[in-house]
C-alpha positions in Angstrom: 0.2 0.3 0.1 1.7 3.4 -1.0 2.2 5.9 1.6 1.8 9.8 1.0 4.3 11.9 3.4 3.3 15.8 3.6 6.0 18.4 4.2 4.7 21.2 6.0 7.2 24.3 6.0 6.5 26.9 8.7 7.8 30.4 9.0 9.9 29.4 11.9 11.6 27.0 9.4 12.3 29.4 6.8 13.8 31.7 9.2 16.1 29.1 10.1 17.1 28.2 6.7 17.8 32.0 5.8 20.0 32.4 8.7 22.3 29.4 7.9 25.4 30.7 5.5 26.0 28.3 2.5 29.4 26.5 2.3 32.2 29.1 1.4 33.5 28.9 -2.1 37.4 29.3 -2.7 38.3 32.6 -3.8 39.7 31.4 -6.8 36.5 29.5 -7.9 34.4 32.5 -7.3 31.9 33.6 -10.2 29.3 36.7 -10.4 26.6 35.2 -8.6 23.7 37.6 -6.9 24.5 35.8 -3.5 27.5 33.9 -2.7 29.5 32.9 0.0 33.5 32.9 0.8 35.7 33.0 3.7 39.0 33.7 4.7 41.5 36.0 6.7 41.9 39.6 6.7 45.2 40.7 5.7 44.9 44.6 5.1 42.0 47.0 6.0 42.2 50.1 3.7 39.7 52.8 4.6 36.5 51.1 4.6 37.3 47.8 2.7 39.4 44.9 3.4 41.5 42.6 1.4 40.4 38.7 2.1 42.5 36.1 1.6 41.9 32.1 1.4 45.1 30.8 0.5 43.7 30.3 -3.3 43.3 34.1 -3.6 42.4 37.4 -2.5 39.7 39.9 -3.1 38.5 43.2 -2.1 35.7 43.3 0.5 33.5 46.4 0.3 31.3 46.1 3.5 28.8 48.5 2.3 28.6 50.1 5.6 30.7 52.5 7.6 33.0 50.4 10.0 33.6 52.1 13.3 34.9 50.7 16.6 32.1 48.7 17.3 32.1 46.6 14.3 35.7 47.5 12.9 37.3 44.4 11.1 41.1 43.6 12.1 43.8 42.4 10.3 44.6 38.5 11.1 40.7 38.3 11.8 39.1 35.1 10.0 35.5 36.4 8.6 33.0 34.6 6.2 31.5 37.2 3.8 28.0 36.8 2.1 27.3 39.0 -0.6 27.7 39.6 -4.4 31.2 38.9 -6.3 32.3 40.8 -9.4 35.3 41.4 -10.8 37.8 40.8 -7.9 35.5 42.9 -5.9 32.9 41.5 -3.3 30.1 43.6 -2.1 29.2 41.9 1.3 25.6 41.7 2.6 26.8 39.8 5.7 30.0 39.4 7.6 30.2 36.7 10.0 33.0 36.7 12.7 34.5 33.4 14.0 32.6 34.4 17.2 29.4 34.3 15.3 28.9 38.0 15.4 26.9 39.1 12.1 27.4 42.4 10.9 24.9 43.1 8.1 23.4 45.7 5.8 20.4 45.8 3.7 21.1 44.6 0.1 19.3 47.7 -1.6 21.5 50.0 0.4 24.1 51.9 -1.4 27.9 51.8 -0.2 28.1 55.0 1.9 30.8 57.7 2.1 32.8 57.4 5.1 34.7 60.2 7.0 
């Protein structure tokens, strides 16, 4: 006798799925995709951007928000970035520190001018 299985997704389940970062893609394998994830070590911070290195390559990450003492990224820090990659530049929508702290911006938000 056939058995029918019904799967019901609740809003709680959907919220849970959207907070899990996908498996990081090595920098050398990044392609232009609307939302992708990569991770690595911060090699330098220049103004409001930083250089991320994962051993396969490096890229410039634009956090899209002004970094300040409360959310400053530091050299040597390991981070996961979720955002949009295009031509060695990565526009981050979320930055996840190794501690689990998330620094995020609205995708529609333009990168501000920081003083």
